[in-house]
C-alpha positions as protocol buffer text, in pm:
chain_id: "A"
residue {
  index: 1
  type: MET
  ca { x: 5162 y: 5976 z: 15716 }
}
residue {
  index: 2
  type: LYS
  ca { x: 4973 y: 5718 z: 15918 }
}
residue {
  index: 3
  type: ILE
  ca { x: 4857 y: 5773 z: 16274 }
}
residue {
  index: 4
  type: GLY
  ca { x: 5133 y: 5549 z: 16412 }
}
residue {
  index: 5
  type: GLU
  ca { x: 5396 y: 5754 z: 16230 }
}
residue {
  index: 6
  type: LEU
  ca { x: 5252 y: 6077 z: 16365 }
}
residue {
  index: 7
  type: ALA
  ca { x: 5251 y: 5928 z: 16714 }
}
residue {
  index: 8
  type: ALA
  ca { x: 5617 y: 5828 z: 16680 }
}
residue {
  index: 9
  type: ILE
  ca { x: 5725 y: 6166 z: 16543 }
}
residue {
  index: 10
  type: THR
  ca { x: 5546 y: 6367 z: 16811 }
}
residue {
  index: 11
  type: GLY
  ca { x: 5578 y: 6130 z: 17106 }
}
residue {
  index: 12
  type: THR
  ca { x: 5200 y: 6145 z: 17146 }
}
residue {
  index: 13
  type: PRO
  ca { x: 5007 y: 5821 z: 17200 }
}
residue {
  index: 14
  type: VAL
  ca { x: 4777 y: 5711 z: 16918 }
}
residue {
  index: 15
  type: ARG
  ca { x: 4485 y: 5719 z: 17158 }
}
residue {
  index: 16
  type: MET
  ca { x: 4554 y: 6086 z: 17233 }
}
residue {
  index: 17
  type: LEU
  ca { x: 4571 y: 6169 z: 16862 }
}
residue {
  index: 18
  type: ARG
  ca { x: 4231 y: 6010 z: 16818 }
}
residue {
  index: 19
  type: TYR
  ca { x: 4102 y: 6217 z: 17109 }
}
residue {
  index: 20
  type: TYR
  ca { x: 4236 y: 6535 z: 16945 }
}
residue {
  index: 21
  type: GLU
  ca { x: 4048 y: 6436 z: 16632 }
}
residue {
  index: 22
  type: GLU
  ca { x: 3726 y: 6376 z: 16829 }
}
residue {
  index: 23
  type: GLN
  ca { x: 3764 y: 6719 z: 16987 }
}
residue {
  index: 24
  type: GLY
  ca { x: 3803 y: 6886 z: 16646 }
}
residue {
  index: 25
  type: LEU
  ca { x: 4167 y: 6980 z: 16704 }
}
residue {
  index: 26
  type: LEU
  ca { x: 4326 y: 6757 z: 16443 }
}
residue {
  index: 27
  type: GLU
  ca { x: 4173 y: 6678 z: 16104 }
}
residue {
  index: 28
  type: PRO
  ca { x: 4321 y: 6390 z: 15906 }
}
residue {
  index: 29
  type: ASP
  ca { x: 4220 y: 6295 z: 15558 }
}
residue {
  index: 30
  type: ARG
  ca { x: 4043 y: 5960 z: 15528 }
}
residue {
  index: 31
  type: LEU
  ca { x: 4131 y: 5703 z: 15268 }
}
residue {
  index: 32
  type: ASP
  ca { x: 3859 y: 5496 z: 15100 }
}
residue {
  index: 33
  type: SER
  ca { x: 3950 y: 5222 z: 15348 }
}
residue {
  index: 34
  type: GLY
  ca { x: 3872 y: 5461 z: 15636 }
}
residue {
  index: 35
  type: HIS
  ca { x: 4234 y: 5485 z: 15748 }
}
residue {
  index: 36
  type: ARG
  ca { x: 4362 y: 5822 z: 15860 }
}
residue {
  index: 37
  type: ARG
  ca { x: 4628 y: 6007 z: 15666 }
}
residue {
  index: 38
  type: TYR
  ca { x: 4797 y: 6314 z: 15810 }
}
residue {
  index: 39
  type: GLY
  ca { x: 4966 y: 6586 z: 15610 }
}
residue {
  index: 40
  type: ASP
  ca { x: 5319 y: 6712 z: 15655 }
}
residue {
  index: 41
  type: GLY
  ca { x: 5199 y: 6990 z: 15886 }
}
residue {
  index: 42
  type: ALA
  ca { x: 5035 y: 6753 z: 16135 }
}
residue {
  index: 43
  type: PRO
  ca { x: 5338 y: 6721 z: 16367 }
}
residue {
  index: 44
  type: ALA
  ca { x: 5346 y: 7099 z: 16411 }
}
residue {
  index: 45
  type: VAL
  ca { x: 4972 y: 7102 z: 16483 }
}
residue {
  index: 46
  type: VAL
  ca { x: 5013 y: 6830 z: 16747 }
}
residue {
  index: 47
  type: ARG
  ca { x: 5304 y: 7016 z: 16910 }
}
residue {
  index: 48
  type: ARG
  ca { x: 5093 y: 7331 z: 16917 }
}
residue {
  index: 49
  type: ILE
  ca { x: 4803 y: 7144 z: 17078 }
}
residue {
  index: 50
  type: ARG
  ca { x: 5039 y: 6998 z: 17340 }
}
residue {
  index: 51
  type: ALA
  ca { x: 5185 y: 7342 z: 17416 }
}
residue {
  index: 52
  type: LEU
  ca { x: 4840 y: 7494 z: 17463 }
}
residue {
  index: 53
  type: LEU
  ca { x: 4731 y: 7203 z: 17683 }
}
residue {
  index: 54
  type: ASP
  ca { x: 5051 y: 7245 z: 17886 }
}
residue {
  index: 55
  type: ALA
  ca { x: 4954 y: 7611 z: 17928 }
}
residue {
  index: 56
  type: GLY
  ca { x: 4635 y: 7493 z: 18097 }
}
residue {
  index: 57
  type: LEU
  ca { x: 4388 y: 7553 z: 17817 }
}
residue {
  index: 58
  type: PRO
  ca { x: 4106 y: 7300 z: 17777 }
}
residue {
  index: 59
  type: THR
  ca { x: 4052 y: 7139 z: 17439 }
}
residue {
  index: 60
  type: ARG
  ca { x: 3728 y: 7332 z: 17375 }
}
residue {
  index: 61
  type: VAL
  ca { x: 3919 y: 7661 z: 17408 }
}
residue {
  index: 62
  type: ILE
  ca { x: 4204 y: 7535 z: 17189 }
}
residue {
  index: 63
  type: ARG
  ca { x: 3948 y: 7442 z: 16922 }
}
residue {
  index: 64
  type: ASP
  ca { x: 3800 y: 7792 z: 16940 }
}
residue {
  index: 65
  type: LEU
  ca { x: 4146 y: 7951 z: 16918 }
}
residue {
  index: 66
  type: GLN
  ca { x: 4265 y: 7751 z: 16618 }
}
residue {
  index: 67
  type: PRO
  ca { x: 4147 y: 8005 z: 16359 }
}
residue {
  index: 68
  type: CYS
  ca { x: 4371 y: 8261 z: 16532 }
}
residue {
  index: 69
  type: ILE
  ca { x: 4684 y: 8046 z: 16523 }
}
residue {
  index: 70
  type: ARG
  ca { x: 4921 y: 8143 z: 16243 }
}
residue {
  index: 71
  type: GLN
  ca { x: 5106 y: 7895 z: 16023 }
}
residue {
  index: 72
  type: ASP
  ca { x: 5431 y: 7964 z: 16211 }
}
residue {
  index: 73
  type: GLY
  ca { x: 5261 y: 7865 z: 16538 }
}
residue {
  index: 74
  type: THR
  ca { x: 5236 y: 8212 z: 16684 }
}
residue {
  index: 75
  type: ILE
  ca { x: 4905 y: 8328 z: 16817 }
}
residue {
  index: 76
  type: ALA
  ca { x: 4724 y: 8623 z: 16664 }
}
residue {
  index: 77
  type: GLU
  ca { x: 4593 y: 8907 z: 16875 }
}
residue {
  index: 78
  type: CYS
  ca { x: 4234 y: 8781 z: 16843 }
}
residue {
  index: 79
  type: THR
  ca { x: 4312 y: 8530 z: 17118 }
}
residue {
  index: 80
  type: LEU
  ca { x: 4447 y: 8771 z: 17376 }
}
residue {
  index: 81
  type: ASP
  ca { x: 4120 y: 8821 z: 17566 }
}
residue {
  index: 82
  type: THR
  ca { x: 4069 y: 8446 z: 17601 }
}
residue {
  index: 83
  type: LEU
  ca { x: 4429 y: 8388 z: 17706 }
}
residue {
  index: 84
  type: GLN
  ca { x: 4408 y: 8677 z: 17954 }
}
residue {
  index: 85
  type: GLU
  ca { x: 4093 y: 8523 z: 18107 }
}
residue {
  index: 86
  type: HIS
  ca { x: 4271 y: 8193 z: 18159 }
}
residue {
  index: 87
  type: LEU
  ca { x: 4574 y: 8365 z: 18306 }
}
residue {
  index: 88
  type: GLU
  ca { x: 4351 y: 8548 z: 18554 }
}
residue {
  index: 89
  type: GLY
  ca { x: 4182 y: 8219 z: 18639 }
}
residue {
  index: 90
  type: LEU
  ca { x: 4519 y: 8063 z: 18709 }
}
residue {
  index: 91
  type: ASP
  ca { x: 4619 y: 8359 z: 18925 }
}
residue {
  index: 92
  type: ASN
  ca { x: 4296 y: 8321 z: 19124 }
}
residue {
  index: 93
  type: ARG
  ca { x: 4355 y: 7949 z: 19176 }
}
residue {
  index: 94
  type: ILE
  ca { x: 4717 y: 8011 z: 19281 }
}
residue {
  index: 95
  type: SER
  ca { x: 4598 y: 8271 z: 19531 }
}
residue {
  index: 96
  type: ALA
  ca { x: 4335 y: 8034 z: 19672 }
}
residue {
  index: 97
  type: LEU
  ca { x: 4588 y: 7752 z: 19698 }
}
residue {
  index: 98
  type: SER
  ca { x: 4833 y: 7983 z: 19872 }
}
residue {
  index: 99
  type: GLU
  ca { x: 4568 y: 8073 z: 20130 }
}
residue {
  index: 100
  type: THR
  ca { x: 4484 y: 7705 z: 20178 }
}
residue {
  index: 101
  type: ARG
  ca { x: 4852 y: 7624 z: 20220 }
}
residue {
  index: 102
  type: THR
  ca { x: 4894 y: 7897 z: 20480 }
}
residue {
  index: 103
  type: SER
  ca { x: 4596 y: 7762 z: 20675 }
}
residue {
  index: 104
  type: LEU
  ca { x: 4728 y: 7407 z: 20663 }
}
residue {
  index: 105
  type: ALA
  ca { x: 5078 y: 7514 z: 20764 }
}
residue {
  index: 106
  type: GLY
  ca { x: 4927 y: 7705 z: 21059 }
}
residue {
  index: 107
  type: LEU
  ca { x: 4729 y: 7398 z: 21166 }
}
residue {
  index: 108
  type: ILE
  ca { x: 5041 y: 7179 z: 21150 }
}
residue {
  index: 109
  type: SER
  ca { x: 5244 y: 7435 z: 21346 }
}
residue {
  index: 110
  type: ALA
  ca { x: 4975 y: 7472 z: 21615 }
}
residue {
  index: 111
  type: THR
  ca { x: 4946 y: 7094 z: 21649 }
}
residue {
  index: 112
  type: ARG
  ca { x: 5323 y: 7050 z: 21684 }
}
residue {
  index: 113
  type: THR
  ca { x: 5340 y: 7331 z: 21940 }
}
residue {
  index: 114
  type: ARG
  ca { x: 5056 y: 7173 z: 22140 }
}
residue {
  index: 115
  type: GLU
  ca { x: 5223 y: 6831 z: 22128 }
}
residue {
  index: 116
  type: ARG
  ca { x: 5553 y: 6977 z: 22257 }
}
residue {
  index: 117
  type: ILE
  ca { x: 5371 y: 7150 z: 22543 }
}
residue {
  index: 118
  type: LEU
  ca { x: 5191 y: 6829 z: 22640 }
}
residue {
  index: 119
  type: ALA
  ca { x: 5503 y: 6616 z: 22614 }
}
C-alpha cells in the first residue's frame, strides 16, 4: 500500500509516517521510482508505535525495543527492564509534580487568606 493509504487506515498523518521511517521505526519497501510501499503488516506496526508513544516512550527507545516485540504485538520479557525504568521515571515526575502542586496550592491559599484579612 502507498503512504497515503497507510495514513488513512491508521489515522496517522503522512508526515508522521515519514518521521517514523526516519527514526528507524517503520521500514517501507522502495519502488524503482523511489515511492514507498508498505506491506500488509504496516498498519499493525504503526498502531504499535502509537501505543508505545502514548505510553510515554521516546522513539529511540521504541526502536531499541522493536526486536523484542512479537508478531501479535505483545512485548517479550527482554523489554521489562527498559519499561520498568520508564515507569519509575514517570512515578518520579508525578511525585515532583505533586509536590509542586502542593506548593502552588499553598501559595494561592495563603494569598487569598491575606487578601481577606486586608479587606
